[in-house]
C-alpha positions as CSV (number, residue, x, y, z in Angstrom):
1,M,0.0,0.0,0.0
2,Q,1.2,3.4,-0.8
3,I,0.3,7.1,0.1
4,K,0.9,10.0,-2.2
5,L,1.3,13.4,-0.5
6,S,1.4,16.7,-2.5
7,S,3.8,19.2,-1.1
8,P,3.8,18.5,2.7
9,L,4.1,21.7,4.7
10,D,5.3,22.0,8.4
11,M,3.9,25.3,9.6
12,H,6.0,25.4,12.8
13,L,9.7,24.3,12.7
14,H,12.9,25.0,14.7
15,L,16.1,24.7,12.7
16,R,18.5,26.3,15.2
17,D,21.7,27.4,13.7
18,A,25.3,26.7,13.1
19,D,26.3,22.9,13.4
20,M,22.8,22.0,14.5
21,L,21.2,23.7,11.4
22,K,23.5,21.6,9.2
23,T,22.4,18.5,11.0
24,V,18.6,19.0,11.1
25,A,17.8,21.1,8.1
26,P,18.1,18.3,5.5
27,L,15.9,16.1,7.6
28,S,13.0,18.5,7.0
29,S,13.8,19.7,3.5
30,Y,13.9,16.2,2.1
31,G,10.3,15.4,2.7
32,F,8.6,18.8,3.0
33,A,8.1,21.5,0.4
34,G,8.4,24.2,2.9
35,A,8.2,25.2,6.6
36,I,7.5,28.2,8.8
37,I,10.9,28.9,10.5
38,M,10.8,30.0,14.1
39,P,12.9,33.1,14.9
40,N,14.1,32.4,18.5
41,L,17.7,32.2,17.9
42,V,20.3,33.9,20.2
43,P,20.0,36.7,19.4
44,P,16.6,36.6,18.1
45,V,15.7,37.4,14.5
46,T,14.5,41.0,14.7
47,T,15.9,42.6,11.6
48,T,15.5,42.2,7.9
49,E,19.3,41.8,7.5
50,A,19.3,39.0,10.2
51,L,16.4,37.2,8.7
52,L,17.8,37.2,5.1
53,A,21.2,36.0,6.4
54,Y,19.5,33.3,8.4
55,K,17.5,32.2,5.2
56,D,20.7,32.0,3.2
57,R,22.1,29.7,6.0
58,I,19.2,27.5,5.9
59,L,19.2,27.2,2.1
60,S,22.9,26.4,2.0
61,S,22.1,23.5,4.6
62,T,19.4,21.7,2.8
63,C,21.4,19.6,0.4
64,R,19.8,21.3,-2.7
65,D,16.3,19.8,-1.9
66,K,13.4,21.8,-3.2
67,F,12.3,23.4,0.0
68,E,11.1,26.9,0.9
69,P,11.9,28.3,4.4
70,L,9.0,30.7,5.4
71,M,10.7,33.3,7.5
72,T,9.3,35.0,10.6
73,L,10.5,37.9,12.8
74,F,10.6,37.7,16.5
75,F,7.7,40.0,17.6
76,K,8.7,43.5,19.1
77,N,6.3,46.2,20.2
78,D,8.4,48.9,18.6
79,Y,8.4,47.8,15.0
80,S,7.4,50.9,12.9
81,Y,4.8,50.9,10.2
82,E,7.7,51.8,7.7
83,F,9.8,48.9,8.9
84,L,7.1,46.3,8.5
85,K,5.9,47.6,5.2
86,K,9.5,47.2,3.9
87,A,10.0,43.8,5.5
88,K,6.6,42.3,4.4
89,K,8.1,41.0,1.1
90,H,10.6,38.9,3.0
91,I,8.5,37.6,6.0
92,F,5.7,35.2,6.2
93,A,4.5,36.2,9.7
94,L,5.5,37.6,13.1
95,K,6.0,35.3,16.2
96,L,4.9,36.4,19.5
97,Y,6.6,34.8,22.6
98,P,5.6,35.8,26.2
99,S,8.9,36.7,27.8
100,G,10.8,33.7,29.3
101,I,8.0,31.1,28.6
102,T,10.0,28.7,26.4
103,T,13.4,28.3,24.8
104,N,15.2,31.6,23.8
105,S,12.2,33.7,24.7
106,D,13.7,36.1,27.2
107,G,13.3,39.0,24.8
108,G,9.6,38.3,24.3
109,V,6.5,40.4,25.3
110,S,6.3,41.0,29.0
111,S,2.7,42.5,28.9
112,M,-0.3,41.3,26.9
113,D,-2.1,44.8,27.5
114,I,-4.1,45.3,24.3
115,D,-3.2,49.1,24.5
116,L,0.5,48.4,24.5
117,L,0.2,46.1,21.5
118,R,-2.5,48.0,19.5
119,D,-0.2,50.0,17.1
120,T,1.7,46.9,15.9
121,F,-1.4,44.7,15.6
122,E,-3.1,47.3,13.6
123,T,-0.3,47.7,11.4
124,M,-0.1,43.9,10.9
125,S,-3.8,43.8,10.1
126,E,-3.4,46.5,7.5
127,L,-0.5,44.9,5.9
128,N,-1.9,41.3,6.2
129,I,1.0,39.9,8.3
130,P,-0.2,36.9,10.3
131,L,0.4,36.8,14.0
132,L,1.9,33.4,15.4
133,V,1.6,33.1,19.2
134,H,3.0,30.8,21.8
135,G,0.2,31.0,24.1
136,E,1.0,30.4,27.7
137,T,1.1,32.3,30.9
138,N,3.6,32.0,33.8
139,G,1.0,30.2,35.9
140,F,0.8,26.5,37.0
141,V,2.4,24.5,34.2
142,M,-0.7,22.4,33.4
143,D,-3.0,25.6,33.3
144,R,-0.7,28.0,31.4
145,E,-2.4,27.5,27.9
146,M,-5.9,27.4,29.2
147,E,-5.2,30.7,31.1
148,F,-3.9,32.2,27.9
149,G,-7.2,31.4,26.3
150,S,-8.7,34.9,27.6
151,V,-5.8,36.6,25.8
152,Y,-6.5,34.9,22.5
153,E,-10.1,36.0,22.9
154,Q,-9.0,39.6,23.4
155,F,-6.7,39.6,20.5
156,A,-9.3,38.0,18.2
157,S,-12.2,40.2,19.2
158,N,-10.2,43.5,19.2
159,F,-8.4,42.9,15.9
160,P,-10.9,41.0,13.7
161,N,-8.8,41.5,10.5
162,L,-5.7,40.1,12.1
163,K,-4.9,36.5,11.3
164,I,-4.0,34.8,14.6
165,V,-2.4,31.3,14.8
166,M,-2.5,29.6,18.1
167,E,0.7,27.7,17.8
168,H,1.1,24.0,19.0
169,I,-2.1,24.0,21.0
170,T,-2.4,21.2,23.6
171,T,-5.8,21.7,25.3
172,A,-9.5,21.0,24.6
173,H,-10.2,24.6,25.6
174,S,-7.9,26.0,22.9
175,A,-9.6,23.6,20.4
176,S,-13.0,25.1,21.4
177,L,-11.8,28.6,20.5
178,L,-11.4,27.8,16.8
179,D,-15.2,27.9,16.1
180,K,-15.8,30.9,18.2
181,Y,-13.6,33.5,16.4
182,E,-13.3,33.6,12.5
183,N,-9.7,34.9,12.7
184,L,-8.3,32.2,15.1
185,Y,-6.4,29.3,13.6
186,A,-4.2,26.6,15.1
187,T,-1.2,24.3,14.5
188,I,-1.1,20.9,16.1
189,T,2.1,18.8,16.6
190,L,2.7,15.1,16.1
191,H,3.7,14.5,19.6
192,H,0.8,16.3,21.1
193,L,-1.5,13.9,19.0
194,L,0.3,10.9,20.5
195,I,1.3,11.5,24.1
196,T,0.0,12.8,27.3
197,L,1.8,14.0,30.5
198,D,1.8,10.2,31.6
199,D,4.1,9.4,28.8
200,V,6.5,12.1,29.9
201,A,6.5,11.6,33.7
202,G,4.0,8.9,34.6
203,G,6.8,6.4,35.2
204,M,10.5,6.8,34.5
205,L,11.0,10.4,33.4
206,S,11.3,10.5,29.5
207,P,13.3,13.5,28.7
208,H,13.1,13.3,25.0
209,L,9.3,13.9,25.3
210,F,9.6,16.8,27.5
211,C,8.3,20.0,25.7
212,K,6.5,23.3,26.1
213,P,3.7,23.5,26.1
214,I,3.9,20.4,28.1
215,A,1.7,17.3,27.1
216,K,-1.6,17.5,28.9
217,R,-4.5,15.0,29.8
218,P,-6.0,12.3,27.7
219,E,-9.2,14.3,27.1
220,D,-7.0,17.2,25.7
221,R,-5.2,14.8,23.4
222,D,-8.6,13.4,22.2
223,A,-9.7,16.9,21.3
224,L,-6.7,17.5,19.2
225,L,-7.2,14.1,17.5
226,K,-10.7,15.0,16.7
227,L,-9.6,18.2,15.0
228,A,-6.6,16.7,13.0
229,L,-8.3,13.3,12.0
230,S,-11.3,15.3,10.6
231,A,-9.0,17.7,8.9
232,H,-10.8,20.6,10.6
233,P,-10.3,23.5,8.1
234,K,-8.7,25.8,10.6
235,V,-5.9,23.5,11.8
236,M,-2.7,22.5,10.1
237,F,0.3,20.5,10.9
238,G,3.2,22.3,12.7
239,S,5.7,19.8,14.0
240,D,7.4,22.1,16.6
241,S,10.3,19.8,16.1
242,A,12.8,21.3,18.4
243,P,16.3,19.6,18.4
244,H,18.6,19.8,21.4
245,P,21.9,17.9,21.8
246,V,21.6,14.9,23.9
247,D,23.6,16.5,26.8
248,K,21.0,19.2,27.1
249,K,18.1,16.7,27.1
250,E,19.5,14.0,29.4
251,S,20.7,16.4,32.2
252,C,19.5,18.4,35.1
253,G,17.6,21.3,33.7
254,C,16.3,19.2,30.7
255,A,15.8,21.4,27.6
256,A,12.2,21.6,26.3
257,G,11.6,20.1,22.8
258,V,10.7,17.0,20.9
259,F,12.7,16.2,17.8
260,T,10.3,14.8,15.2
261,A,11.5,16.1,11.8
262,P,12.9,12.9,10.4
263,I,9.9,10.7,11.4
264,A,6.9,13.2,11.2
265,L,5.4,12.0,7.8
266,Q,5.9,8.2,8.6
267,A,4.4,8.7,12.1
268,L,1.4,10.7,10.9
269,A,0.7,8.0,8.3
270,M,0.7,5.5,11.1
271,L,-1.6,7.6,13.3
272,F,-4.1,8.5,10.5
273,E,-4.2,4.8,9.3
274,K,-4.8,3.6,12.9
275,H,-7.9,5.9,13.1
276,K,-9.0,5.0,9.6
277,S,-8.5,8.7,8.4
278,L,-5.8,8.3,5.8
279,D,-8.1,10.2,3.3
280,K,-7.8,13.3,5.7
281,L,-4.0,13.3,5.9
282,Q,-3.3,15.6,2.8
283,A,-5.6,18.3,4.1
284,F,-3.9,18.3,7.6
285,I,-0.3,18.0,6.1
286,S,-0.8,20.6,3.4
287,D,-4.1,21.7,2.0
288,N,-5.5,23.5,4.9
289,A,-2.2,25.6,5.3
290,R,-2.5,26.6,1.7
291,K,-5.9,28.0,2.2
292,I,-5.4,29.6,5.6
293,Y,-2.3,31.5,4.4
294,G,-3.2,31.8,0.7
295,Y,0.1,30.1,0.0
296,K,1.2,28.2,-3.1
297,P,4.0,25.8,-2.2
298,I,6.7,24.3,-4.3
299,E,5.5,21.2,-6.1
300,K,6.9,18.2,-4.3
301,E,5.4,14.7,-4.3
302,V,6.2,12.3,-1.4
303,I,5.4,8.6,-1.7
304,L,5.0,6.7,1.7
305,E,4.8,2.9,1.6
306,N,3.8,0.6,4.5
307,I,7.3,-1.0,4.7
308,P,8.8,-0.9,8.2
309,F,11.2,1.9,8.9
310,T,13.8,1.6,11.7
311,V,14.3,5.1,13.3
312,P,18.0,5.8,13.8
313,K,18.9,5.9,17.4
314,S,20.2,9.5,16.9
315,Y,21.1,11.9,14.2
316,K,24.6,13.0,15.3
317,D,23.9,14.2,18.9
318,V,20.2,14.6,18.5
319,V,17.7,11.9,19.6
320,P,14.5,11.7,17.7
321,M,11.0,10.6,18.8
322,F,10.8,6.8,18.4
323,S,14.5,6.3,18.7
324,A,15.5,3.0,17.6
325,E,11.9,1.8,17.2
326,K,10.1,0.5,14.1
327,L,7.5,2.5,12.4
328,P,5.1,0.7,9.9
329,W,5.5,3.3,7.2
330,S,8.6,4.7,5.3
331,I,9.3,7.3,2.7
332,K,9.7,5.5,-0.7
333,S,10.4,8.5,-3.0
334,V,10.4,12.2,-3.2
335,L,9.8,13.7,-6.7
């Protein structure tokens, strides 16, 4: 049995930089036609010059694969109208991080006060620049995303012409907001469709499944599965694949992030087949994102076949999800 996927897209991807970039970029560019690249480097990507230089480094690391990095700027309150107007032709979106909430986010927004954000949001609305949001507060770790729900509602209701993407949603509450506001959309990761907090910390601690937002309850996972497996038109795949070297994961102060780039398509095929929803995979992996963003990707055809694939134990010093395990699907060819 084979599955043909047309121009798969990863709408939330971390590629890091330097040697890590060279290791992980080809693992996404091989099977995906494009990806939205997160800007939380050190220092974060906040200028057009830094963005274009980073894009060049990405393209030089992708082994000449047909792949388009969709670049983002790290959200700042003080971007001028003139700056964003000039930058628009180079950027796909702006990514908002609450300050200190996740990896390399210390320079993020410290207040979600609408009045403080109004000028930038109105400029983005006028210029049709989407807003991507890591939606968590600094509250109790299991409640952070749910607590941020009221912020999403304020953003959506006060700026109805601003396209807002709730990134890597993990709760049933976030899922419920999609049908409440016309301008709210969401990405969903592979790992949040598969795991709960029990898989991370219910027995022996599994550091390679630790991420932010943290995996939640079974009922939250079920709500995400319902959206993805039905190819709800307002959700799209975003891996949030977040590589860290093994010494940063298997250590005190474990870094947050699950590395799924090299196994995402194979594992999604496994998941959708299990739930008898393979006919919805194309929409979740590409078609919905095209419609939501009005984006035409590079033409790329990926053929998956149900022949077992043994996941490498590591890719250099980065351990993937399903490390050393067998998945029932493999990539046969990329055209």
